[in-house]
C-alpha positions in Angstrom: -171.1 -82.7 40.1 -169.8 -83.7 36.8 -170.1 -87.3 35.7 -167.7 -89.2 33.4 -169.7 -88.3 30.3 -169.6 -84.6 31.2 -165.8 -84.7 31.6 -165.5 -86.5 28.2 -167.6 -83.8 26.6 -165.4 -81.1 28.1 -162.2 -82.9 27.0 -163.6 -83.4 23.5 -164.6 -79.8 23.2 -161.2 -78.7 24.3 -159.5 -81.1 21.8 -161.7 -79.8 19.0 -160.9 -76.2 19.9 -157.2 -77.0 20.0 -157.4 -78.7 16.6 -159.4 -75.7 15.2 -156.8 -73.3 16.5 -153.9 -75.3 15.0 -155.7 -75.4 11.6 -156.4 -71.7 11.6 -152.8 -71.0 12.5 -151.4 -73.3 9.8 -153.6 -72.1 7.0 -154.4 -68.4 7.8 -152.1 -66.7 10.3 -148.7 -68.3 9.3 -149.0 -67.7 5.6 -150.1 -64.1 6.2 -147.1 -63.5 8.5 -144.8 -65.0 6.0 -146.2 -62.8 3.2 -145.8 -59.7 5.4 -142.2 -60.6 6.3 -141.4 -61.1 2.6 -143.0 -57.7 1.7 -140.9 -56.0 4.4 -137.8 -57.7 3.2 -138.4 -56.7 -0.4 -139.1 -53.1 0.7 -135.9 -53.0 2.7 -133.9 -54.4 -0.3 -135.5 -51.9 -2.6 -134.7 -49.0 -0.3 -131.1 -50.2 0.0 -130.8 -50.5 -3.8 -132.1 -47.0 -4.3 -129.6 -45.6 -1.7 -126.7 -47.4 -3.5 -127.9 -46.1 -6.9 -128.1 -42.6 -5.6 -124.6 -42.8 -4.0 -123.2 -44.2 -7.2 -124.7 -41.3 -9.2 -123.0 -38.9 -6.9 -119.7 -40.7 -7.3 -120.1 -40.7 -11.1 -120.7 -37.0 -11.1 -117.6 -36.3 -9.0 -115.4 -38.5 -11.3 -116.9 -36.9 -14.4 -116.0 -33.4 -13.1 -112.3 -34.4 -12.5 -109.7 -33.4 -15.0 -106.9 -35.8 -16.1 -104.6 -34.7 -13.2 -107.4 -35.0 -10.6 -108.4 -38.4 -11.9 -104.8 -39.6 -11.8 -104.4 -38.3 -8.2 -107.7 -39.9 -7.1 -106.4 -43.2 -8.4 -103.1 -42.8 -6.5 -100.9 -41.8 -9.3 -98.7 -38.8 -10.1 -99.6 -36.7 -13.1 -96.3 -35.6 -14.8 -95.9 -34.1 -18.3 -99.4 -35.1 -19.4 -99.2 -38.7 -18.3 -100.3 -40.5 -15.2 -97.5 -42.4 -13.5 
C-alpha cells in the first residue's frame, strides 16, 4: 500500500502539473486565442466595409445617371418648370 510519503509525492506531482497547466494556459493558449479572435473580428469588419463601399458605389452610379427631374423625384420633390419644388 501507499504510505504517507507516497501520497505526498502524488499530491505534489498533481499540484505541479496543475500549476504547469495554468502557466501554459495563461502564457500560451489564451494570448493565441485572443489574437485569433482579433484577426477574425478585423476580417469581418473589413468584409463589411468592402460590402458598404460596393453598395455605395452602386448608389452613386444610380444617382449620377439621374436627370434633374429624376433626382428631384428621388428626393421626394416635384419637378415643375425646370425647378424642384
